[in-house]
C-alpha positions as CSV (number, residue, x, y, z in Angstrom):
1,M,2.0,13.1,-17.5
2,G,-0.4,15.4,-19.4
3,I,-4.0,16.3,-18.6
4,Q,-5.6,13.5,-20.7
5,T,-3.3,10.8,-19.4
6,S,-3.9,12.0,-15.8
7,L,-7.7,11.9,-16.4
8,D,-7.5,8.4,-17.9
9,T,-5.5,7.2,-14.9
10,L,-8.1,8.6,-12.6
11,R,-10.9,6.9,-14.5
12,S,-9.2,3.5,-14.3
13,A,-8.3,3.6,-10.6
14,E,-9.3,0.3,-9.0
15,R,-10.7,1.7,-5.8
16,I,-12.5,5.0,-5.0
17,V,-9.9,6.1,-2.4
18,D,-7.3,5.7,-5.1
19,G,-9.3,7.9,-7.4
20,M,-9.7,10.6,-4.8
21,R,-5.9,10.7,-4.3
22,L,-5.4,10.8,-8.1
23,A,-7.6,13.8,-8.3
24,D,-4.8,15.8,-6.7
25,E,-2.5,14.7,-9.5
26,L,-5.1,15.8,-12.0
27,A,-5.3,19.2,-10.4
28,F,-1.5,19.5,-10.4
29,E,-1.4,18.6,-14.1
30,S,-3.9,21.3,-14.7
31,T,-1.6,23.9,-13.2
32,R,1.3,22.7,-15.4
33,D,-0.5,23.3,-18.6
34,P,-3.4,25.7,-18.0
35,G,-4.2,26.3,-21.6
36,V,-7.4,26.2,-23.7
37,R,-7.2,22.5,-24.3
38,T,-6.8,21.7,-20.6
39,I,-9.9,23.7,-19.9
40,R,-11.8,22.0,-22.7
41,V,-10.8,18.5,-21.5
42,L,-11.8,19.3,-17.9
43,T,-15.1,21.0,-19.0
44,G,-16.0,17.9,-20.9
45,A,-15.3,15.7,-17.9
46,L,-17.8,17.7,-15.8
47,N,-20.6,15.7,-17.4
48,D,-19.0,12.3,-17.0
49,A,-21.3,9.5,-15.7
50,D,-18.4,8.7,-13.3
51,Q,-19.3,11.2,-10.6
52,L,-15.9,10.9,-9.0
53,V,-14.3,12.1,-12.3
54,A,-16.9,15.0,-12.5
55,I,-16.0,16.2,-9.0
56,A,-12.3,15.9,-9.7
57,A,-12.7,18.0,-12.8
58,V,-14.4,20.8,-10.8
59,H,-11.4,21.0,-8.4
60,A,-8.9,20.8,-11.3
61,L,-10.6,23.7,-13.0
62,G,-10.4,25.7,-9.8
63,T,-6.7,25.5,-9.7
64,I,-6.3,27.2,-13.1
65,G,-5.6,30.9,-12.7
66,D,-7.6,31.7,-15.8
67,D,-10.8,33.8,-16.2
68,E,-12.4,31.2,-18.5
69,A,-11.8,28.4,-16.1
70,S,-13.2,30.5,-13.2
71,R,-16.2,31.4,-15.3
72,A,-16.8,27.6,-16.0
73,V,-16.8,26.9,-12.3
74,G,-19.1,29.8,-11.6
75,R,-21.6,28.4,-14.1
76,L,-21.7,25.2,-12.1
77,L,-23.5,27.0,-9.3
78,S,-26.6,26.6,-11.5
79,D,-25.9,22.9,-12.3
80,D,-28.8,20.5,-12.0
81,R,-26.7,18.2,-9.7
82,P,-26.6,19.5,-6.1
83,F,-23.2,17.8,-5.4
84,I,-21.7,19.7,-8.3
85,R,-23.1,23.0,-7.0
86,E,-21.5,22.3,-3.6
87,H,-18.1,21.5,-5.0
88,A,-18.2,24.6,-7.2
89,A,-19.1,26.8,-4.2
90,W,-16.1,25.3,-2.4
91,V,-13.7,25.7,-5.3
92,L,-14.6,29.3,-6.0
93,G,-13.3,30.4,-2.6
94,S,-9.7,29.8,-3.6
95,G,-10.0,32.3,-6.5
96,L,-10.7,36.0,-7.1
97,P,-14.2,37.3,-6.4
98,R,-16.6,37.0,-9.2
99,A,-19.5,39.5,-9.3
100,D,-21.6,37.2,-11.4
101,A,-21.4,34.5,-8.7
102,V,-22.2,36.5,-5.6
103,A,-26.0,36.3,-5.9
104,R,-26.0,32.5,-6.5
105,L,-23.6,32.0,-3.5
106,I,-26.0,34.0,-1.4
107,G,-28.9,31.9,-2.6
108,M,-27.0,28.7,-1.5
109,T,-26.2,30.4,1.9
110,E,-29.9,31.1,2.4
111,S,-30.7,27.4,1.8
112,G,-28.3,26.3,4.5
113,G,-26.9,22.9,5.0
114,F,-23.4,21.8,3.9
115,G,-23.6,23.6,0.6
116,G,-24.7,26.7,2.4
117,M,-21.6,26.5,4.6
118,L,-19.4,26.2,1.6
119,A,-21.0,29.1,-0.1
120,Q,-20.8,31.2,3.1
121,R,-17.2,30.3,3.5
122,T,-16.4,31.5,-0.1
123,L,-18.3,34.8,0.5
124,E,-16.3,35.3,3.7
125,Q,-13.1,34.8,1.8
126,W,-14.2,37.1,-1.0
127,S,-15.3,39.8,1.4
128,A,-11.7,40.4,2.5
129,G,-10.9,41.9,-0.9
130,A,-14.3,43.0,-2.0
131,P,-16.5,43.7,1.0
132,E,-18.9,46.2,-0.6
133,P,-20.4,43.9,-3.3
134,V,-20.7,41.0,-0.8
135,A,-22.4,43.2,1.8
136,V,-24.7,44.9,-0.6
137,G,-25.7,41.6,-2.1
138,L,-26.5,40.2,1.4
139,E,-28.4,43.4,2.4
140,S,-30.4,43.2,-0.8
141,A,-31.2,39.5,-0.2
142,L,-32.9,40.5,3.1
143,L,-35.5,42.4,1.1
144,G,-36.8,39.3,-0.5
145,V,-36.3,36.6,2.2
146,T,-38.9,36.2,4.9
147,E,-38.2,32.7,6.3
148,P,-36.5,33.2,9.7
149,E,-33.8,30.6,9.4
150,A,-32.8,31.9,6.0
151,R,-32.7,35.5,7.2
152,A,-30.6,34.4,10.2
153,R,-28.1,32.8,7.9
154,I,-27.9,36.1,5.9
155,A,-27.4,38.1,9.1
156,E,-24.7,35.7,10.2
157,T,-22.9,36.0,6.8
158,L,-23.2,39.8,7.0
159,G,-21.3,39.5,10.3
160,L,-18.4,37.9,8.5
161,V,-17.9,41.0,6.3
162,R,-15.2,42.9,8.2
163,H,-16.1,46.3,6.9
164,A,-18.1,49.2,8.3
165,V,-20.6,48.8,5.5
166,A,-22.0,45.7,7.3
167,V,-22.6,47.4,10.6
168,R,-25.7,49.5,9.8
169,P,-27.9,46.5,8.6
170,L,-26.7,44.4,11.5
171,L,-27.7,47.1,14.0
172,A,-31.1,47.4,12.3
173,L,-31.7,43.6,12.5
174,A,-30.6,43.4,16.1
175,A,-32.8,46.3,17.2
176,D,-35.9,45.4,15.3
177,V,-38.4,43.9,17.8
178,T,-40.6,42.7,14.9
179,E,-37.8,40.4,13.7
180,D,-37.8,36.7,14.6
181,E,-35.6,36.0,17.6
182,R,-33.3,33.8,15.5
183,V,-32.6,36.7,13.1
184,R,-32.0,39.1,16.0
185,G,-29.8,36.6,17.8
186,A,-27.6,36.1,14.7
187,A,-27.2,39.8,14.3
188,V,-26.4,40.4,18.0
189,A,-23.8,37.6,17.9
190,A,-22.2,39.1,14.8
191,L,-22.0,42.5,16.5
192,G,-19.8,41.0,19.1
193,Q,-17.1,40.9,16.5
194,R,-17.2,44.7,16.1
195,P,-15.0,46.2,18.8
196,G,-14.6,49.9,19.1
197,D,-18.0,51.0,17.7
198,T,-20.0,53.0,20.3
199,S,-23.3,52.4,18.6
200,V,-22.7,48.7,18.7
201,I,-21.8,48.7,22.4
202,G,-24.7,50.9,23.3
203,L,-27.2,48.6,21.6
204,L,-25.7,45.5,23.2
205,N,-25.8,47.1,26.6
206,R,-29.5,47.8,26.2
207,L,-30.3,44.3,25.0
208,A,-28.1,42.7,27.8
209,G,-30.4,44.2,30.4
210,G,-33.2,41.8,29.5
211,E,-33.8,38.3,30.9
212,D,-34.4,36.3,27.8
213,E,-32.0,34.3,25.6
214,L,-31.3,37.4,23.4
215,A,-30.0,39.1,26.5
216,D,-27.7,36.1,27.1
217,V,-26.4,36.4,23.5
218,A,-25.9,40.2,24.0
219,R,-23.9,39.6,27.2
220,L,-21.7,37.1,25.3
221,S,-21.2,39.6,22.5
222,L,-20.0,42.2,25.1
223,V,-17.6,39.6,26.4
224,D,-16.3,39.0,22.9
225,I,-15.8,42.8,22.4
226,G,-14.0,43.1,25.7
227,A,-11.8,40.1,25.0
228,A,-10.9,41.4,21.5
229,A,-9.6,44.6,23.0
230,S,-7.8,43.2,26.1
231,W,-6.9,39.5,25.5
232,R,-3.3,38.7,26.0
233,R,-1.7,35.2,26.2
234,E,-1.4,34.2,29.9
235,P,2.2,34.0,31.2
236,G,3.7,30.5,31.4
237,R,2.2,28.1,34.0
238,D,4.0,25.6,36.1
239,G,2.4,22.8,34.1
240,L,1.0,22.6,30.6
241,S,-2.5,23.9,29.7
242,V,-4.2,22.0,26.9
243,A,-7.6,22.1,25.2
244,Q,-9.4,19.2,23.6
245,L,-12.8,19.3,22.0
246,F,-15.8,17.4,20.5
247,L,-18.7,19.7,19.7
248,H,-21.2,17.0,18.8
249,A,-21.6,15.8,22.4
250,D,-23.1,17.1,25.7
251,I,-20.0,16.3,27.7
252,D,-20.1,16.4,31.5
253,A,-18.0,14.9,34.2
254,R,-20.6,12.1,34.8
255,L,-21.0,11.2,31.1
256,S,-24.7,11.2,31.6
257,A,-25.5,11.5,27.9
258,A,-23.2,8.8,26.7
259,G,-24.6,6.8,23.8
260,A,-27.3,9.4,22.8
261,G,-27.0,11.1,19.4
262,D,-23.3,11.5,18.7
263,N,-22.2,11.1,22.4
264,G,-20.1,8.1,21.6
265,G,-16.7,6.8,22.7
266,I,-14.9,10.0,22.0
267,A,-17.0,11.8,24.8
268,T,-16.1,9.0,27.2
269,L,-12.4,9.2,26.2
270,L,-12.1,13.0,26.7
271,V,-13.6,12.9,30.2
272,R,-11.5,10.0,31.3
273,L,-8.3,11.4,29.7
274,G,-8.8,14.9,31.0
275,D,-9.2,13.5,34.5
276,A,-6.1,11.3,34.1
277,F,-4.0,14.2,33.0
278,V,-4.6,16.3,36.1
279,A,-4.7,13.4,38.6
280,G,-1.9,14.0,41.1
281,G,1.7,12.8,40.7
282,Q,4.2,14.5,38.5
283,R,2.1,14.7,35.4
284,P,3.1,17.5,33.0
285,V,-0.5,18.7,32.4
286,D,-1.8,21.2,34.9
287,R,-5.0,22.2,33.3
288,V,-7.3,20.6,30.7
289,I,-10.2,22.4,29.1
290,T,-12.7,20.1,27.4
291,I,-14.9,22.0,24.9
292,S,-18.3,20.7,23.9
293,R,-21.7,22.0,23.0
294,G,-24.2,23.6,25.4
295,S,-26.7,26.4,25.9
296,V,-26.0,30.1,25.9
297,A,-26.4,30.3,29.6
298,E,-24.0,27.4,30.2
299,A,-21.5,29.0,27.9
300,A,-21.6,32.2,29.9
301,A,-21.3,30.5,33.2
302,D,-18.3,28.4,32.1
303,L,-16.2,31.5,31.3
304,V,-15.5,32.3,35.0
305,T,-14.4,28.7,35.8
306,L,-11.5,28.2,33.4
307,G,-8.6,29.8,35.1
308,G,-7.4,27.3,37.8
309,S,-5.7,24.0,37.6
310,G,-7.7,20.8,37.0
311,H,-10.2,19.5,34.4
312,H,-12.6,22.2,33.2
313,Y,-15.5,22.2,30.8
314,G,-16.2,25.0,28.3
315,R,-19.5,25.0,26.4
316,V,-20.1,26.4,22.9
317,P,-23.6,27.6,22.3
318,L,-24.9,26.0,19.1
319,R,-28.5,25.2,18.2
320,R,-31.2,24.5,20.9
321,Q,-31.5,20.9,19.7
322,P,-28.4,18.8,19.0
323,V,-27.5,18.4,15.3
324,P,-26.0,15.2,13.9
325,M,-22.4,15.4,12.9
326,A,-23.1,15.1,9.1
327,A,-25.6,18.1,9.4
328,A,-23.6,20.3,11.7
329,W,-21.3,22.0,9.1
330,S,-23.7,25.0,9.0
331,L,-22.6,25.7,12.6
332,R,-19.1,26.7,11.6
333,V,-19.4,30.3,12.5
334,P,-21.0,30.0,16.0
335,A,-18.6,27.1,16.6
336,R,-15.6,29.2,15.7
337,R,-16.9,32.1,17.8
338,G,-17.5,29.9,20.8
339,I,-14.2,28.2,20.7
340,R,-12.4,31.5,20.4
341,R,-14.4,32.8,23.5
342,V,-13.4,29.8,25.6
343,L,-9.7,30.0,24.8
344,R,-9.5,33.7,25.4
345,A,-11.3,33.4,28.7
346,A,-8.8,30.7,29.7
347,G,-5.9,33.1,29.0
348,G,-4.8,30.9,26.1
349,V,-3.5,27.4,26.2
350,D,-0.2,25.8,25.3
351,L,-1.8,23.6,22.6
352,I,-5.1,22.3,21.3
353,H,-5.6,18.6,20.5
354,L,-8.0,17.9,17.6
355,R,-9.3,14.5,16.7
356,M,-12.0,14.5,14.1
357,A,-12.6,15.7,10.6
358,D,-15.7,17.6,11.6
359,V,-17.0,21.2,11.9
360,G,-15.4,21.5,15.4
361,S,-11.9,20.8,14.1
362,L,-12.5,23.0,11.1
363,A,-13.5,25.9,13.3
364,A,-10.9,25.2,16.0
365,A,-8.1,25.1,13.4
366,D,-9.1,28.6,12.3
367,V,-9.1,29.9,15.9
368,A,-5.7,28.2,16.6
369,S,-4.2,30.0,13.6
370,E,-5.7,33.3,14.7
371,L,-4.5,33.0,18.4
372,D,-1.2,31.4,17.4
373,I,-1.8,28.2,19.3
374,P,-0.1,25.0,18.1
375,V,-2.3,22.0,17.1
376,V,-1.8,18.3,17.9
377,F,-4.0,16.3,15.5
378,T,-4.9,12.7,15.7
379,V,-4.8,11.4,12.1
380,A,-6.9,8.5,11.2
381,P,-8.1,7.1,7.8
382,D,-11.5,8.6,8.4
383,P,-13.5,8.9,6.1
384,H,-11.1,6.9,4.0
385,A,-11.7,3.6,5.8
386,V,-15.5,4.0,5.6
387,I,-15.2,4.8,1.8
388,Q,-13.1,1.6,1.4
389,S,-15.6,-0.5,3.3
390,L,-18.6,0.8,1.4
391,D,-16.7,0.4,-1.9
392,L,-15.8,-3.2,-1.1
393,A,-19.4,-3.9,-0.1
394,G,-20.7,-2.4,-3.4
395,R,-22.7,0.3,-1.7
396,L,-20.5,3.1,-2.9
397,T,-19.7,3.3,-6.6
398,R,-18.2,5.8,-9.0
399,Q,-21.7,6.3,-10.4
400,N,-23.3,7.2,-7.1
401,F,-20.3,8.8,-5.3
402,G,-21.4,12.4,-5.8
403,V,-24.9,11.6,-4.5
404,V,-23.5,9.9,-1.4
405,D,-20.9,12.6,-1.0
406,E,-23.7,15.1,-0.8
407,V,-24.9,13.5,2.4
408,E,-21.6,12.2,3.9
409,H,-19.2,15.0,2.6
410,F,-16.5,12.4,2.1
411,W,-14.4,14.6,-0.2
412,F,-14.4,17.6,2.1
413,R,-13.6,15.6,5.1
414,A,-10.7,13.8,3.4
415,R,-9.2,17.1,2.4
416,L,-9.7,18.5,5.9
417,V,-7.7,15.6,7.3
418,Q,-4.9,16.3,4.9
419,R,-5.0,20.0,5.8
420,L,-5.1,19.5,9.5
421,A,-2.2,16.9,9.4
422,A,-0.1,19.2,7.2
423,N,-0.5,22.2,9.5
424,A,-0.2,20.3,12.8
425,A,2.8,20.8,15.1
426,H,2.6,17.0,15.8
427,T,0.3,14.2,14.7
428,V,-0.9,11.3,16.7
429,L,-1.6,8.0,15.1
430,F,-3.7,5.0,16.1
431,P,-2.0,1.6,16.0
432,R,-2.9,-0.4,12.9
433,P,-1.6,-3.7,11.6
434,A,-0.3,-1.9,8.4
435,L,0.0,1.6,9.7
436,R,2.5,3.0,7.2
437,R,0.8,1.4,4.2
438,D,-2.7,2.5,5.2
439,M,-1.7,6.1,5.9
440,R,0.1,6.2,2.6
441,E,-2.6,4.5,0.5
442,L,-5.7,5.7,2.2
443,V,-4.8,9.1,3.5
444,G,-1.8,10.0,1.3
445,I,0.5,10.7,4.2
446,D,4.1,9.3,4.3
447,V,4.7,8.9,8.1
448,T,8.3,7.9,7.4
449,A,9.2,11.2,5.8
450,H,9.4,13.0,9.1
451,P,9.0,10.4,11.8
452,E,9.8,12.9,14.5
453,R,6.5,14.6,13.8
454,H,4.4,11.5,14.4
455,T,3.7,9.4,17.5
456,T,1.6,6.3,17.7
457,V,-0.6,6.4,20.8
458,P,-3.1,3.6,21.7
459,E,-6.3,4.7,23.3
460,G,-7.0,3.6,26.9
461,V,-9.8,2.8,29.3
462,D,-10.3,3.5,33.0
463,L,-9.7,0.1,34.6
464,V,-10.9,1.4,38.0
465,V,-14.4,1.7,36.5
466,V,-14.3,-1.6,34.8
467,D,-12.9,-3.6,37.7
468,R,-15.5,-2.1,40.1
469,A,-18.2,-3.1,37.6
470,V,-16.8,-6.7,37.4
471,A,-16.6,-7.0,41.2
472,E,-20.3,-5.9,41.5
473,A,-21.4,-8.3,38.8
474,E,-19.5,-11.2,40.3
475,A,-20.8,-10.5,43.8
476,Y,-24.4,-10.5,42.5
477,A,-23.8,-13.7,40.6
478,A,-22.6,-15.2,43.9
479,G,-25.7,-14.2,45.8
480,A,-25.3,-10.6,46.9
481,E,-28.0,-8.0,46.4
482,P,-28.0,-6.4,43.0
483,T,-26.8,-2.8,42.7
484,D,-29.2,-0.2,41.1
485,A,-27.6,-0.7,37.7
486,L,-28.0,-4.5,37.8
487,R,-31.5,-4.2,39.1
488,E,-32.3,-2.1,36.1
489,L,-30.8,-4.7,33.8
490,R,-32.8,-7.4,35.5
491,A,-36.0,-5.5,34.8
492,L,-35.1,-5.4,31.1
493,V,-34.4,-9.1,30.9
494,E,-37.5,-10.0,32.8
495,D,-39.6,-8.7,29.9
496,L,-38.3,-11.6,27.8
497,P,-40.3,-14.8,27.5
498,S,-39.5,-17.4,30.2
499,E,-38.0,-19.8,27.6
500,R,-35.4,-17.2,26.6
501,R,-34.2,-16.5,30.1
502,E,-31.6,-19.3,30.1
503,L,-29.8,-17.9,27.1
504,P,-26.7,-15.8,27.3
505,L,-26.6,-12.2,26.1
506,I,-24.8,-10.7,23.1
507,V,-24.2,-7.1,24.0
508,S,-23.2,-4.1,21.8
509,V,-22.7,-0.6,23.0
510,G,-22.5,2.6,20.9
511,R,-24.3,5.3,19.0
512,L,-27.2,4.3,16.7
513,H,-25.4,5.4,13.5
514,R,-24.9,3.7,10.2
515,V,-21.1,3.7,10.7
516,K,-21.6,1.7,13.9
517,G,-23.4,-1.1,11.9
518,V,-26.1,-1.7,14.5
519,A,-28.8,-2.5,12.0
520,T,-26.4,-5.0,10.3
521,L,-25.8,-6.6,13.7
522,V,-29.5,-7.0,14.3
523,A,-30.0,-8.5,10.8
524,A,-27.1,-10.9,11.3
525,W,-28.4,-12.0,14.6
526,A,-32.0,-12.4,13.5
527,G,-31.4,-13.9,10.1
528,G,-29.8,-17.2,11.1
529,G,-29.6,-19.5,14.1
530,L,-28.1,-16.9,16.4
531,R,-31.4,-15.8,17.7
532,E,-32.1,-19.3,19.0
533,R,-28.7,-19.3,20.9
534,A,-28.6,-15.8,22.5
535,N,-30.6,-12.7,23.3
536,L,-29.3,-9.4,21.9
537,L,-28.8,-6.3,24.0
538,V,-28.0,-3.1,22.1
539,V,-27.2,-0.1,24.3
540,G,-27.3,3.3,22.8
541,G,-29.4,5.9,21.1
542,D,-31.9,8.5,22.3
543,L,-35.1,6.5,21.7
544,G,-37.4,9.2,23.1
545,N,-36.1,11.9,20.7
546,P,-34.1,10.2,18.0
547,S,-31.9,12.1,15.7
548,A,-32.2,11.5,11.9
549,D,-29.3,9.1,12.1
550,E,-30.9,7.2,15.0
551,R,-34.3,7.2,13.3
552,E,-32.7,5.6,10.2
553,Q,-31.1,2.8,12.2
554,L,-34.3,2.2,14.2
555,D,-36.4,2.0,11.0
556,L,-33.9,-0.6,9.6
557,I,-34.0,-2.6,12.9
558,D,-37.9,-2.4,13.0
559,A,-38.0,-3.8,9.4
560,V,-36.1,-6.9,10.7
561,V,-37.7,-7.2,14.2
562,P,-40.9,-5.2,14.5
563,P,-41.2,-3.4,17.9
564,A,-44.1,-5.5,19.0
565,E,-42.1,-8.6,18.4
566,R,-38.8,-7.6,20.1
567,A,-39.3,-9.3,23.4
568,A,-40.5,-12.5,21.8
569,A,-37.4,-12.5,19.6
570,G,-35.0,-11.7,22.4
571,L,-34.0,-8.2,21.3
572,L,-33.5,-5.6,24.0
573,L,-33.2,-1.9,22.9
574,P,-33.1,0.2,26.1
575,G,-31.5,3.3,24.6
576,H,-28.4,5.0,26.1
577,R,-27.3,4.9,29.7
578,P,-24.5,6.6,31.7
579,N,-21.1,5.1,31.2
580,D,-20.9,3.7,34.7
581,V,-24.2,1.9,34.2
582,V,-23.1,0.5,30.9
583,A,-19.9,-0.9,32.5
584,R,-22.0,-2.8,35.0
585,W,-24.2,-4.2,32.3
586,V,-21.3,-5.4,30.2
587,A,-19.7,-7.1,33.2
588,A,-23.0,-8.9,33.9
589,V,-23.1,-10.3,30.4
590,R,-19.9,-12.2,31.4
591,T,-21.2,-13.4,34.8
592,G,-24.8,-13.8,33.9
593,L,-27.9,-12.8,35.8
594,P,-29.1,-15.7,38.1
595,G,-32.4,-17.1,36.8
596,L,-32.6,-14.6,33.9
597,S,-29.6,-15.0,31.6
598,A,-26.8,-17.5,31.3
599,P,-23.2,-16.5,31.9
600,R,-20.4,-16.2,29.2
601,G,-22.2,-13.9,26.8
602,I,-20.1,-12.0,24.3
603,Y,-19.5,-8.5,23.0
604,V,-19.9,-7.5,19.3
605,C,-18.7,-4.3,17.6
606,A,-20.3,-4.2,14.1
607,S,-18.8,-0.9,13.0
608,L,-17.9,-0.3,9.4
609,K,-14.6,1.0,10.8
610,E,-13.2,1.4,14.3
611,E,-10.1,3.4,14.6
612,F,-9.4,1.9,18.0
613,G,-12.4,1.0,20.1
614,I,-13.0,2.2,23.6
615,A,-16.1,0.0,24.2
616,L,-14.2,-3.0,22.8
617,L,-11.4,-2.5,25.2
618,E,-13.8,-2.1,28.1
619,A,-15.5,-5.4,27.1
620,M,-12.2,-7.2,26.9
621,A,-11.2,-5.8,30.3
622,S,-14.5,-7.2,31.6
623,G,-13.6,-10.6,30.4
624,L,-15.8,-11.0,27.4
625,V,-14.9,-12.6,24.1
626,V,-15.3,-9.9,21.5
627,V,-16.2,-9.7,17.8
628,A,-14.6,-6.7,16.0
629,P,-13.8,-5.3,12.6
630,D,-10.9,-6.9,10.8
631,A,-9.5,-3.5,9.8
632,G,-8.2,-0.6,12.0
633,G,-7.1,-0.7,15.6
634,P,-8.9,-3.8,16.9
635,A,-6.6,-6.0,14.8
636,T,-3.7,-4.9,16.9
637,Y,-5.0,-6.1,20.2
638,V,-7.6,-8.8,19.5
639,D,-5.9,-12.2,19.5
640,E,-7.8,-14.0,16.8
641,G,-9.6,-17.1,18.0
642,V,-8.5,-16.5,21.5
643,T,-9.6,-13.2,23.0
644,G,-11.9,-12.5,20.0
645,F,-12.8,-12.8,16.4
646,L,-12.1,-10.4,13.6
647,T,-14.4,-10.2,10.6
648,A,-15.7,-8.0,7.7
649,T,-18.4,-6.5,9.8
650,W,-20.1,-4.8,6.8
651,H,-21.0,-8.3,5.5
652,A,-24.0,-9.7,7.5
653,D,-23.2,-13.4,6.8
654,R,-19.5,-13.0,7.8
655,L,-20.5,-11.1,10.9
656,A,-23.0,-13.8,11.8
657,A,-20.4,-16.5,11.4
658,A,-17.9,-14.6,13.6
659,I,-20.6,-14.1,16.3
660,G,-21.3,-17.9,16.2
661,S,-17.6,-18.7,16.6
662,A,-17.4,-16.3,19.5
663,L,-20.4,-17.8,21.2
664,D,-18.9,-21.3,20.7
665,A,-15.6,-20.3,22.2
666,S,-17.1,-18.5,25.2
667,L,-19.6,-21.2,26.1
668,A,-16.9,-23.9,25.9
669,E,-14.7,-22.2,28.5
670,T,-14.3,-24.1,31.7
671,D,-12.2,-21.7,33.7
672,A,-11.3,-18.0,33.8
673,G,-7.9,-18.3,32.0
674,R,-9.0,-16.6,28.8
675,A,-10.9,-13.8,30.6
676,A,-7.8,-13.1,32.6
677,Q,-5.7,-12.9,29.4
678,S,-8.2,-10.4,27.9
679,H,-8.0,-8.3,31.1
680,R,-4.2,-8.5,31.1
681,T,-4.0,-7.3,27.5
682,V,-5.8,-4.2,28.4
683,A,-4.0,-3.6,31.8
684,E,-0.6,-3.9,30.3
685,S,-1.0,-1.6,27.2
686,F,-4.4,0.1,27.0
687,T,-5.1,2.0,30.2
688,I,-6.1,5.7,30.3
689,Q,-3.2,6.4,32.6
690,R,-0.7,5.0,30.0
691,M,-2.4,7.0,27.3
692,A,-2.2,10.2,29.4
693,D,1.5,9.6,30.1
694,T,2.4,9.1,26.4
695,L,0.4,12.1,25.3
696,G,1.8,14.2,28.1
697,D,5.3,13.5,26.7
698,V,4.0,14.6,23.2
699,Y,2.5,17.8,24.6
700,R,5.7,18.6,26.5
701,R,7.8,18.4,23.4
702,V,5.3,20.5,21.3
703,A,5.2,23.2,24.0
704,A,9.0,23.2,24.3
705,D,9.4,23.5,20.6
706,E,6.9,26.3,20.5
707,L,8.6,28.2,23.3
708,A,12.0,27.8,21.6
709,A,10.5,29.1,18.3
710,R,9.0,32.1,20.1
711,S,12.3,32.9,21.9
712,A,14.3,32.6,18.7
713,L,11.8,35.0,17.0
714,V,12.2,37.5,19.9
715,G,16.0,37.2,19.7
716,R,16.0,37.9,16.0
717,G,13.8,40.9,16.6
């Protein structure tokens, strides 16, 4: 095609996702003709007003094995545009070390954030071949940096230099009682990756004798050192042993934090699914280890509980306060270390199932490669579907793509999806109306090329929980005493003016995050006649200590309905509740609360994208008419105009129209026929038990293939 033609094709791409895919072709053309003209054309494109083109040019330059191209990328570390600096730091990691770039990469590492993670990652890759200049640069940086967080990041990066030259400064930082605890903690954690050094073990033993958090970190480091020397894969079990993870949630068996921060549907799914895998019968999975975040003390306590059959929880110590997903990339190193520790303590697993393009999957993929554990990866067009929605809405353009990417990391996440899918032993797909087309056009994966490596698996809900909730709501509507959960909902609704208590409820459940479209839902409800027809109940979010994402959504909601006017308007924002409580509230939206709210309310999911929709399925199983995004998984199970209404949820007017239609349909019902149909849809195809059975078959095949491959290798040896 030629470099200029490839560049012109990228510039003229109709949609942003098309342009991102064409960037790969630009990089390929650059390797075909890596001459002076190619470098000149790409260097010229770096300053293009089309930020998508500028980013693509950075990556294309990085593929050229030429010193001039590498020098051009290195100069971009000083570019005025932060998003260009980030992509340059990323691209440099695939090339040879450059002495003239080390100091600037260390400077980015000091600053932290996503760019700091990329710079640190490149320094780690370079340190394998050039440990001395990287270590010396980091040690020198410590002389001029006083801010504790920055010093801790330098110490952490020193720990990634696998050379004796890094041990002395780490020991000094760990032993220095005048250092900030964050700096000492980073050094102590890094020393846990240095087996066989008596000075390291001696210091860690002394520190481990204390009673503070540093002592906890030292004890974990000693565990790491011992595991590195003695870890062996556990002999085969009677049943399969699998790991699953989501590091952005505080996952416990009771789902007590559901709906707060990033504790969304994925946390609920992992708990229910893990329980279903090991629940009696002839299920192939004997042990499930669900890995999430937690404290240092919790992480240490978990390590002794992972050996037996059943559903176990392993915590990875990250920051003291939860970090939103988009800001968590800087936790790559402690995430990797914690995941490795859990899997070693478990004696290994037969496979690990990854589901998100996030820092947890990035770290876990590295550990799986290191420990030779096969990966099953759930592939979804994420962030591709979000990019497409924002593009269609006009909120993401080629002129602001880089600026938005600096916050959302779309490019990196899209490439991570491709990498995880390419390296997975098996991929799992969500049902979509045009699955093959969407995977090809949005993600760039042809699922027909090797169909034996892909399995479509719908998500599922626990009908036992839903049916129990419905029975309690129906009993209360018929005159029984309310349960504690329903009594709490009554108290919320009682705060509404008396004239609003005969209206039905519109309910939405989920995280307070821009992708979930909660602010758009409030605007759609408040901006037209919907507010006069129904009250709005939004369940989710940590209102007492909101994250940055939650604060953003709350500010947008407050701009539409000020907090002092919420009750008068009919808006209820109670924050997050445990999953079992939410199930009872959703059921009561269908049955109504006698004297407080009318029956036949509806459920609304206003997400920009919904790969499948656990909360939607639970609402349908409860008998509610639902409103859902017209793209992704919901379109495969929502019967348009019957069990629900599909719409462009990113468009407030269209969302409002769909909500009005859903209210009309629900309030016009004279019997329970449609509600029974909604429940039947879920019961027949979307239960957690059905999901566990299907995934169990996938896991069994992956484990069998892995065992056969290992046996063949031993045979050839």
